[in-house]
C-alpha positions, 0 to 999 in steps of 0.5 A: 094779316089777321092781327086780331086772330094772332092777338087771340092766340097770344091771349089764349096763351096768357089765359092758359098760363093764368089758370096754370098759376091759379091751379098750382099748389106750390106758392114758389112755383106760382110766384116764379110764373107771375112775370110771364103772365102779369104786368107789375100792376096786375089786379084781380077784382072780385066781390071781396075786393081788389088785389093789386100787384104780385104779392097781393094776388099771391095772397089771394090765390093762397087764400082761395086754395086754402079754403077750397082744398082739392079744387081746380079751375077748368076754363073754357077757351077765351072769347076775344074782342079787341084787347078784352078777353072773356073766359067762363070757367068751372071751379071744383074738385075733379069729380065735380069740376063745375061746382062753382061757375063764373067768368073772368074779364081780362085786359091785356097790354104789352103782352101781359095780363093787366086785369081780371074782373071776376064774376060768379054765376049765381043760381 
């Protein structure tokens, strides 16, 4: 049985849900999806700091969306390596979806995302 391949498929599903959440313009709709994708102590670490838990991550998403009206994430497929996933992505308006490029490193435990470490690609 190829469990790592099955794990990669499950991870891709979680990543798809993660970016669906971050692209959702409705705060209530986003929050309702958190338990499907994230552990209770899920955290996002980026250059501005660390947001831990549903409430703090929700505020981070709202702040990002509020400062980048009309931007959406366009993620590439996950690269999977034994419990750790890497996803490169573009972020921008629909007519320039790669205005910002970056990558996230995810950890997964018990079928939920537990962390996302965000790296922006500087040029």
